[in-house]
N, C-alpha and C positions, 0 to 999 in steps of 0.2 A: 504494500500500500504506500502511495506517495506521501511525503511529508505535507503538512498543511500549508507551509510557506517555504519559499526559497530564501536561504540565508547566505548572501554573497560573502560575508566575512568568513564563513566556514568553508564555502565551496570554491571560491575563485582561485585561491592558491593551489588547492588540490587539483582542480581541473587543468590549470595552466601547467603544473608540473607533469601531469599525464600527457598533455600535448607535446611538451618539449621532449620528454623521455621517449615518446613514440617516433620521433623524427619527422613529425607532421610539418614542421616549418621548413624542411629542406626540399629543394627542387626534386621532382620525380625524375628518375634516370630513364627517360624515354625520348629517343630522338624524334619520334613521331608527334610528341606533344608540342603544342605551340609554346614558344618561350615568352615569358612575361617577367620583366625585371624592373626593379625600382630601387633607387638608392635613397637611404635615409639622409636628410640634411644633417650632417654630423654635428650633434650638440657639443658644446664645450665640455672638456673632461672635468671642468670645475662645476658644471651646470647642475641645476635642480629643476625638476619638471614644473613648468608653469603652464598656464591655461593655453598659451599659444602652441607650446609643444603638444599639449593634449589634443588640440584641434588638428594640427598637422599630422600627427601620428595616427589619430583615429581615422582620418580620411584615407591615409595610405593603407591602413589595416583593412578597412572596408573593401577597397579595391583588391588587395592581396587575397583575402579570404574568398571573395567572389570569383576571381580568376582561378584560384586553386580548385574550387568546386566545379568550375567549368572544364577542368581537366588539363589546364595549362601547367607547364613546368615553371614554377614560380620561384624567383629569387628576390627576396627583400633583403638587401644588403645593409647591415647595421655597422655602426662604428662611431668613434668620437674624434673630435678635433683637439689637438694639443693646446690650442688657445694660448699662444705665447705670452701676451701681456697679462692676461687674467690669471694664468697659472703661476707665473713668476710673482705676481702680486700676492697671491694666496700664500705661497711658501715663504716669501719675505716677511709677511705679517706674522706667520707662524713662528719664524725664527725670532722675531722681536718679542713676541709674547712669551717665548720660552727663555728669553734672556741669552740667546745664542749670539755668536758673532754675525755681523752683517754679511750680505752676499759678497761685497767687494773684499772684505777681510778674509772670507773663506776661499776666494778664488773660484774661477770658472768651473774647473773640473769637479771640485768638491760640492759646489752649489748644484750643478746639474745632477750629480749623484743623489743629492738630497731631494731634488724634485722627483726623480724616478721612485725614490722610496715613498714619497707622498702619494704618487699615483697608485702604487701598489696597495697602499693602505686605504686611501680615501677617494681616489679618482674614479670617475665613471659611475658614480652613484645613480646618475640619471638612467643608465641602462637597466638597472634593477627596477626603477620606478616605471619605466616603459613596460616592463613585464607585468607590473601591477595593473596597468591600463589594458592589458590584453594584446599588446603588439606581438604579432607572430613572425618576427624577423628570424632569419637563419643565423642564430647566435653562434653556431659552429664556425661561421666565417667572419666574426666580428673583427674589424680592423681599427687601427689607430694611426693618425697621420704621421707619427714619428716611428712607426714600426719599421722593421728592416726592409720589407718589400716596398712600402710606399716611399721610404727614403731613397731607395734605389731609383724609383721613377722620378722623384723630384730632381735628383742630381742629373739624370739623363736629359730631362727637359731643360734645365737651366743651361747646361753645357751646349746643347744643340741650338737653343735660341741665341746664345752668345756667338756661336760660330756663324750663325745666319745673320748676325748683325741686328737681331731683334731684342737683345738685352745689352745694355751698355751702362757705364758708370758716368755720372755727370752731376752738376750742381744745379738744383732747382728748388723752388719754394715748396715746402711741405708743411703739413700740420705737425707741430712739435709739442710733445707733452713734457713740460719742465720737471714734473715729479718723477716720471719714469725715465726721462732723458732719452726719448726715442721718437722717431717719426711714427705717426699713427694714420690710419685710413679715415676717410670721411665718415665711414660707418661708426667709428669709435668717437666721433665728435658730436656733442649734444649742444645744439644752439638754443640758448635760453634767453628769454626777455628779462632784462635786469634794469635797475635804475642806473642811469649813466649821466654823463655831462658832455656837452659840446662846447669846447673853448674856441674863441675867435681871436686870432692873432694877426698882427701886422708884419709883413715881410717887406722891409724897406728896400726901395729901388737903389741900385748901385750908383755911387757918385752923386747922391743927392738929387737924382733926376725926378722930375714931376711930370704929371700928365693930367688932362681934364677927364675926370670920371663922370659919365652921364648915364642916368637911369631913365627909362621911358616906360609909360604904361602901355596897355594893350593897344591903345589907339595911336600910339606914337608920340604922345605928349610928354614933354620933359617933366619929371617929378623930382629929380635931384641932379644938380650939377655942381661939382666942386673940384678943386685942385688937390691931387693926392701925390704923396711921395712914397706910397707903399701899395702893395696888393694884399687883400685880406683873404685869409683862409680859415677854415674851421676844422677841428679835429677832435676825436674822442680819445686819442692816444698821443698826447703831447710828447712822450718820451721817444717816439719814433721820428720826431722832427730832426733829430741829430743825423739821421740817415737819409734825409731827403736828397733826391738827385735832380729834381726840377719842380716847377709849379706848372700845372696844365690848365688851359682854358679851352672852351669849345671854339672851333674855327669861325663859327657864325656869331660869336659874342662880341658885339661892337664896343662894349664897354672897355674891353682890354686890347682892342686892335692897336692902339698907339704904342703899347709896351711889349707886344709879342716879339720875342727875340732878345729882349733886354735881360739883364741879370738882376736878381734880387738877393737879399741877404737873409740867411736863416737867423732868426732873432734869439739865439741861445749860444752860450759859450763865451769864452774870453773875447772882449770887443775887438781887440787888435788882430784876432785870428778868425773873425767871423767868415764863414764860407759863403761864396756867391754861387747861385744856381740859376739856370736859364728858365725863362718863361716860354713855354712851348704850346702848341695847339694839338688837340687830340679829340676824337669823337667821344671819348669816355665821359668828360665832365657834363653835368646837367646844368644848363644855364639858369634853370628856375629853382635850383636847390642851393640854399645858402648864398654865398657870394658868387657862386658859379665857377670859382677857382679852387682847384684841389692840389694838395701837395702830393708828390709822387715818391713813395718810399718803397722801391721795388723789392727790397729784401725782407719786407715785413707786412705785405698786404697782397692778396692774390690778384685783385683788380689792378693795383699799381704795378705788379710784376709784369702783366701783359702790356701795359702802357710803356713801361721801361724797355721791354724787349723790342717793341715796335719802333721806339725812338732812340735806341742805342744809348740809354741812360745807365750809368753804373749802378750796381746793386751793392750797397754798403750794409754789411751785417753789424748789428749793434749789440747783440746779446750772446751769452754763452749758453751751454746746454741746460742750465738751470734757470734761464730767463733773467739772469742778473746782467747788468750792463758790463760789457767786455772790459777786462782789465789787462789784456795781453797786448803784445806788439809795441811798436814805437810810440813816441810821445804824440799827444794830440796835435801839437804845433807842426810836427813833421808830416803827420797823416793829413791834416787840413791843407797843407801846402800842396800835397800830391793831388787831393781832390779839387783844389782850386785850379790847378793847371788843366785838369780834365775838363772842368766846367768852361774854361776859356778856350777850349778847342784842341788840347793835346790829344794824342792818340789814346784810345781806350786800352788800358793794360789787359793782360790775361785775367781769366776768372780768379785764378789763384792769387795773382798780385792784388787785384781789387779786394779779395777777401782778407788779405793781410792788413788792409788799411782799417785802422780803428779810429772812428770819428767821435768817440765818446770823450769829452773833456775830462781832465783828471779829477775834477770835483765830483763827477758822477760815476767814475769807474768802480766796479764791484758792488754798486748799490742794487738792491732788488728793483725790478722795473717799475713797480708801483711807488716805491720810495723816491726813485728818480723822477717820476712824473710830478710828484708834489713839489720837489725842489725846482724843477724846470718851470712849472706854472708860476711859482712864487717869484722866480728870477725875472721872467718875462714881464709879469705884472708890475714888479718893482721898477723896472726900467721904463715903463710906460709904453710898452709895445703890445699891450692887449687892446683889442678893439673895445671902445667904451660905449656905455649906454647909461640911462638914468633910472634910478629906483623910483618908488612911489612918491618920495619926498623931493625928487628933482636932483638928487645927488648923483654925481658921475661915478659909475662903478664898472668894473670889467664885464664884458658881455659873455656870460656863461649860461648856456641853456641846460636846464634839467630836463632829461628826456629818457624815454624807454629805448634801450638799444639791444640788438641781438648780439650776445656774447658767446663765443664757443668755449665749451668746457669738455675736458676728458671724461668720457662716460664712466670710467673706473677710478681715475685719479681725483676727479672733482675739481681740478685746478683749471685756470684759464689757459686755453691753448694759444700758442704763439705761432703765427706763420713764420717759418724760419728757412733761410737759405742754407742748405747743407749738401754735402756730397753723399749721394745715394746711388743705388742700382735701380735702373728703370727698364721696364719692358715697353717696346714700341707697340702700344695698344692699338693705335690707329691702323697699322698694317694688319695686325691680327684680327681686328674687328671686321675687316672687309668681307671675309667669307662668312662670318657669323651673322652679319646683316643680311647677306644674300640668302642664307638658309631660311630665315624667317620670311623674307620677301617672297621667295618662291614656294613657300608652304611646306618645306621639308620638316620644319618645326613649327608648331602652332601653339599660340597662347590661348588659354581659357581662363577668364573671358578675353575675347580678342582685343578689347580696348587696351589691355596692358602692352600690346605690341607697340603702341604709340610711345609709351614711356621708354620701352627698350630702344626704339629707334632714335628718340631724341638724345638719349645719353650716348649711344654707340656712334652716332654720326657727328658728335661733338666731343669725342673721347680725348682725354689728355694722357700723356705718358703715365704709366702705372709704376708708382714707387714700390718696389718689391723688397726693399731692405728695411730691417728694423734693428735698432741699437739695443738688442736684448741678448740674453744668453740661452734662453729656453726656446729651441726651435731648430730648424734645419740650417746649420751654419753654411754660409755662402761658400760654394766650392771655388774660391779664387785665392791665389797665393801671390805674394809679392817678394821680389828680391830686394837687395839693399839699395838698388837704384830706383825702386818704385815701379819696375816693370811688372805687369800682371800676367798670371798664367791661370787660365780657367780649365779645370779638368774634373772628372768624376771622382778622382782620388788624389791624395798627396803624391803618391808614387808617379802617377801620370803627369802631374804638374812638374815634379822634379825632372822627369824625363824631358819635358818641354824646355825646362830651364837649363838643361845640360848639367844637371847635378848641383846647381847652386843651392845655397841655404835659403830656405823660403819661410815666410810667415803667413799664416792663413788670415784672411779677412775676419775681423772681429764680429761683424754683423750676422744676423740670421735672416731668413726669408720671412716675408709677410705670411701670416697664417693662411690667407686666401690663396696663396700661390700653390700650396699643397692640396687644398680642398678643390681647386680648379681642375685637378686631375682625378677627382674622386670617382666618376663613373667608369673609368677604365683602370686606374691604378689599383682599386679595390679588387679587381678581377684578376690581378696578377701581372698586368703589363708593367715593365716592358717584355717580360717573358711571353712566349706564344702559348698561352694556356687555353684549355678547352672552354673555360668560363668566358674568356674574352670572345672567343668565336661564337659561343652560344648566347651570351646575354648582352653583348654590345652591338648596336646602341640599345640603351635602356628604353623601356616603353613609355614611361611618363615620369615627370618630376612634379612633386607637390611641395610647394614652398610658399613663403610669405612675400609680399610685394616689396618689402624694404631691402631685400637682398637680390633683387633683379640685377642691379648693377654689379654688386660685389661678388656674387657667386654664380648666378645663372649665366650672365654674359661671359664671365671668364671661363666657365665650363664649356660654353659654346666655342669660344676662341681656341682653347687648348684641345678640345675634342676634335674639332675640324682640322687643326694644324697637325696633330700627331696621329690621329686615327683615320683621317680623310673621310670622316663621317660624323654626322651630328651625334651628340651624346644622348639625346632623347627626342622622341617624336612629338610629344605633347608636354606643355608646361601648364599646370593648373595652379593659378595664384589664388590662394584662399584669403578671405577677408580677416578683419580684426575681430577679436572677441572683446566686446564692451560690457559694461554693467547693465543692469536692467533698465536704466534710464537712458542708455545710449552713450554714456560718458566713457572715455578711455580710462582703463584701469591704471591706477598709480598708487604707490605706497603713501604719498602725501595726502591723497584723497581718502585713503582708508577703504577703498572699494575693490581691492585685489581679491580675486577668488582663487583659492589654492585647490587645484584639481585633486591632490592627494587627500585633502580633507573631505572633498565631495565623494570620492571613492570609498573612504572609510564609512561615511554616513549613509550613502545611498547605493553604493555598488558601482563598479565600472560600467556595467551595461547602461545604467540610467544616464551617466555622464556622456558616454559615447553617443547614445541615441539623441540626446539633447543637442550635441554639437552637430551631428550629421543632419538632423532634421531642420536646422537653421542655416546650413551651409549653402545658401543660394548664391549663385555667381554674382559678384559685384555688390553684395549686400552684407554689411557688417552683422555680426551675431550679437544679440542681446542675451546676456547670461544672468540667470537668477536661480537661487535654490528652489524656488517654487516650480520653475520649469523642470528642473531635474527631478523633483519629487513627483511631478505629474508623469514623467516617463518611467519612474520607478513603479508607479501605480499601473502603468501599462504592462510592465513585466509581471506584476502580480495578477493582472487580468488574464494574461496568457497562462500563467501557472494554474489559476483556478479553472480555466477552460480545460486544461489537460486533466485535472482531477475529476472534472465532470465526465470527461470521456472515459476515464478509468472506472468510475463508479457505474457508468452505463455499459461497461464491458465492450468498449469500442476498440476493436483490434482489426488490423488489415490482414486478411488471409494471403498466403503466399501467391495464390493464383488470381488475386483480385485484378480485374480489368476495369478501369474507370470508365471506359467507353461503353460498358455493358449496362450501366445503371439505368433504371426506368422511372424512378420516382422524380417528380419535377423538382422538388427541393434539393435533391442530390445532384441532379443534372445542373441546376443553377449554381450551387456552390463550387462545383468543378469548373464551370465556365468562368466564374468570378476569379477562381485561383489562376486559371490560364491567362486571363487578361491582366492580372496583377503581376505575374511573372514577366509578361511583356513590358509592362510599365517600369518595373524595376530594372530590367535589362536596358531599356532605353535611357533611363536616368543615369545608371552607372556608366554605361558606354559613352554617354555625353558629358560626364563629370557634373551632372546635376544631382548631387547627393541629396539635396532636400526633396526633390521630386521622387527619388527612389524611396527615401525613408517615409515620405507621406503616403506613397502607394502601399508600402508594407503595413504601415500603421492603420490605414483605413481598412485594409482587408482583414487584419487580425482583430482589431477592436470592433469596428462597425459591422463588417460583413460576417465574419466567422463567429465571434463571441456574441455580439448583440442580436444578430438575426438568425444565422444558421442554427445555432444551438437551441434557440427558442422555437424555431419552426420545426426542428427535428424532434422535439420532445414528444409530440403526439405519436410519432412513428416509433420512437425508442420505447415508449411506455404503452404502446397499443398491443392489440392481440394478433395483428398480422405478422407472423414470424418471418415471412420473406421480406416484407418491408423493413422489419426491425433489423434483420441481418444485413441487408443492403445499406441501411443508414449507418449502422455501426461501422461497417467496413469503409464506407465513404468518409465518414467523420474522422476516423483514425487516419485514413490516407491523406485527407486535407490538412490535418494537424501536422503530419510529417512534412508536407510541402510548406506549411507556414513556418515551421522551425528552420527549414532550409533558407527560406526567403529572409528571415530575420537574422540568421546566423552572422553575416558580415557586420551587422550593426550591434547586435546583442549576443556575443558569442558564448558567454558563460551560462546564462539561464537556458539558452537553447540547447547547449551541449548537455546540461544536466537533465533536461526534459527528454532529450534524445535517448539518454541511457536508461531512463526510468519508464518510458512509455511504450517501448517496443521490445520484442524478444530478439535482441541483436547484440553483437559484441564488437561493432564497429564504432568509430568516432564520427560525430557529425562534421568535424572540421575537414575530413577527407571524403565526405559523402558527395554524390554528384548533384550538381545544381538542377533544380526542377526543369524538366522539358515536358510541357503539358500540351503537346500538339493534338489537334483533333477533338478537343473538349469544348470548344466554343459552341454555345447552344442559344441561339437568338430567341427561340420560343420560350424556353424555360426562363431566360433572363427577363423577357417581357412580362411573363406571368408573375413571377416572384417580385419583380421590380414594381409591378402594379400593386401587389399586396402590401409591400413595404411602404409605398407612397401613401396608400389609403390609411394604413395604421398611423403613419406619421402625421397625416393631415388631421385625423380625428384627435390624436393627442395634442396637436398644436392648437386646434380649435378649443379643446377643453381648457388648455392653459390660457388662451386669450380671453375666454369667457370667465376665467377665474373660478372654475368649478373645482371643488375639493374631491379627493379620492373617494370619499364616502357618498358623494352626490351621484347616484345612479341615474342615468338618463337614457333616452331612446334615440337611436340612430337608425335612420332609414336610408338605404343605399339604392339609388336608382341607376341601374346600368344603362349605358347608351346603346348597348347591343346585347345580343343573346350570350356572346362569349363572356363579356364582363359580368353579366348577371349570373352566369354559371360559376365564374370564379368567386363572386361574392357569396354564393350559396355554399360552395365547396369549403371555403375558408371561414365561414361564419363563426364557428366555435372559437377558432384561434384569434379572430379579430376581436370578438367580445372579451376574451381572456386578456389580451394584450392592451386593450383600451379601457377596460372597466366599464363597458356599456352593455345595454341590451340592443339587439340589432335585428332588423328585418330587412328582407331584400325585396325591392320593388322591381317588377319587370317592366320593360318599355311600354307594354300595352296597358299597364295598370293605371287606374285613375289616381291622381294625387289626393283627391278628396277622401280616399279610403284610409288615409293616414289618421292616426289617433288625434283626438281633439286636444286643445291646450296650446295651440300655436306652434310654429316651427320656423327655424331660420335655414335659409338655403345657401349652400356653399358649393361652388364648382370644384371638381377634383379630376384626376386623371381618368378619362373614359367613363366618368359617372358623375352624379350629383349627390351630395350628402345633405340630408335633412336632419337637423337636431331638434328634438322636442324636450322641453323641460316638464317634469311630471307635476309641478304645482306652481301656483302663483307666488307662494312664499319664496320658493327657490329662485324664481324669476326676479323678484324684487331684490333678493339678497345678492344675486350675481350682478344685477344692474347697479346697486348701491356700491358694491365693492369696486367695480370698474370706474365709477364716478369719483370715488375717493382716491384711487390710484392716479387718475388723470389730473385731479386737483394738485396732488403732491408733485407730479411731474411738471406741471405748469410752474410751480414754485421753484423747483430746481432749475428749470430752463431760464426763468426770469433772473435768478441769482447769477447764473453763469454768463448770460448775455450782458448783464451789468458789469460783471468782473472783466470780461473780455472787451467791453466797450471802454474800459478805463485805459487811456493811453499810457499812463504812468506804469500800470501793472504790466502791460504788454512790453513796454520798453525796458523795464528793470528786472522783471522776473526771469529766471533761467529759461532758455528756449524749450528745454524738455518739459518744464512745468506748464508753460503756455500751451504746448502741443497736447499735453495730457488733459488740460481743461477743455480744449477744442474737441478732443475725442469724446469726452464725457458729454458735451453738449450735443454732438451728433448722435450719440447713443440714446440720450434722453429723447431727442426729437424723433428718432426711429420708433422708440417704444410708444411715444404719444400717438404717432400715426397708426400703429397697429391696434392700440387700445381704442382709439377713436373709431376705427373701422369695425371693431368687435362690438362696440356700444351701438353703432348704427344698425348692425345686423340684429342685435338683441332687441332693439326698440321696434324692429320690423316684424318681430314674431307675434 
């Protein structure tokens, strides 16, 4: 006998261990089976399962289980990423907490050994958590981006790209994290809105030169005309003024036309050594923003860098690796003289020579950048070179605007990121991107939803060189060695490099590769490449990639580039981009808001099945998911409904005989449920094949809850409990058979409860995970569907009318059904008993020829229905008045609620100041109340017509 309830806390671990022990997660060794492969987006080895992981891996597992049941040879490749900066941070923090020596005191070799120890003890926790979710990866093939095989692939790729001229070393602007002292990717930068300041300063013109500054309005009228001996600029980062190479104005800006080509003075540093820089034109400045003039500090701003490169302006680096003002190199006087010569037309020195120029005056050398900022602002203001304005009392004060600014922070360090000009290794992404762009253009790879292709193209067609080096110790060390003269030798091993160098003593590059470099090879390196393995031949290209939109640039695009370059083939045929999981109000989850949902807590409380179905049921393409515990609880109840249905089948001895042929059934209700099952399988197939997970889940839900549990089991009861043994046997067999098909349909979404029911409801020793997907061809039955569909519609209409009239369950009333034809009248007569039982009414059947006057006295209300007309009669005047009074009371209450909400939403202050989700919620309530009022008003009209 089955247990009364399913306990996920007791069952899920047991079921999962049985799956894994049986080898069910491994691809079937059958060359005739269609290959289906998918790679897991490798989570960080430091990671912990969050709701985004839960969504991503649920959708992958749904597809994997579906394809496995279809008979495919399925490989779901798992693994973790070494996560260079995150892992190094975790271990360094651990060392500090334990009072151990720092990373630099330990030395590189000892520190890396300590990281490997940490990984063995604590790394990869998320892999265990994915098992808790039910992820059916082939864990026997789990990979790690720093394991021996993947490292071999990384070395081969780097060396080959270097030999092809697609990887090179150069000096470019990068995001620099001063805490970790490394370049970081855009993905690791968090741009936050913070309170900031915009300082306005005067850059005096060289030699005391003056010009007439004229401002005009939109109509060309002069609004300001004055003589100036300076050009005004505004900056949020005054400390970077020391590295200015020019001031730029727009070529169409008439205000500055008289001084274009002139020199101006940077208003900071020793007066006798002030640098002069040229005033140039460029399309970059916005004439309508601020003064329209912008300082160009090419070594410390990404936009300025592009302007500087276009105009051959030197790039002066001001800070060290900790973002303190540089304290190295020659004196300021010597460096300023060099820069002055360049500004006056001397040949631009080499990158290395320019980088050696330190333009930080001695008073600021070694200061933290923000401390230097304070001193520079004070010095300029004291000298009278701040642009002045007036306060409310009319006093002259420096013009400093308080404003919100976007400031970049390291997502792990939490410190302000500094654009920094450094020597790094770069990949020629523009060349690599060409084939990757073409592959999406010609349809070899398709994005779902297709709208994400625009995002992909916009980035790929404007792609910048990819900085692949990091100043870390944990990661793939760059396979480049240097001799004493600085010559570089790139090779897959030190022995190969020494052979290239003729046996010279060599020193390996200190940097490691960007984590994304190794993960870009994931679809083929995990299969054993560069070795010619059977897995590469069998499972590359992979079938589909499921990932989040925020790594289209950083991972998807790079896999496309590397896969096409090294495999001559796309890495995946389809890319499904899933949406964000938000809270129930549609807000993005964040720790600061306190609205983060922990998937592991949800699994502990409601079970993995409920969480999985909640995520899949809402995974509509292009639509974010709203997550709440109430939704999860609702789908937990769905699992309970299925369990109770299975217990009902067991109590009614529903078993499918070995020789059961579903095409042979003769009872209409059995033909109907088989037809419904067949159409549901088609709907689920279409949904999953088209990556419309929500449509597939909705079809499964409707069939199990509404069709099978709510209707079939009720309609089958008379047959199961009747005297006709043949009908009883057929219904038992059909019901058991359909339950089996329902378990199969639901298994990809709710694997645990369906597997448990599979083991308890049939005489079998097989696992559901390896069962065949339902193929229910030839079971469509239009006649049975029409007949039972009519019956369900009629019962639903009578129940709805009862509800609209406000009749209580105890109120027995008369329903007369007038069929529009003999067939409908026959159906009404045949199902009369079950209609009465399921609607709580008395019922008579009126035939088309029967006079309406023959109906019982007392008045009746007429309602059109499918192929018939329903006449409702109330047995007494007292009940009539009671029902009428109840409807009037409800209508009056609804009018009050509608008036209150209309007043609230008519208040402009409320609409303007309340959170958008609150306003939307109030509008939804108003629409709901209006709909209820319309229905009740119609019901009252019908009632008054009786």
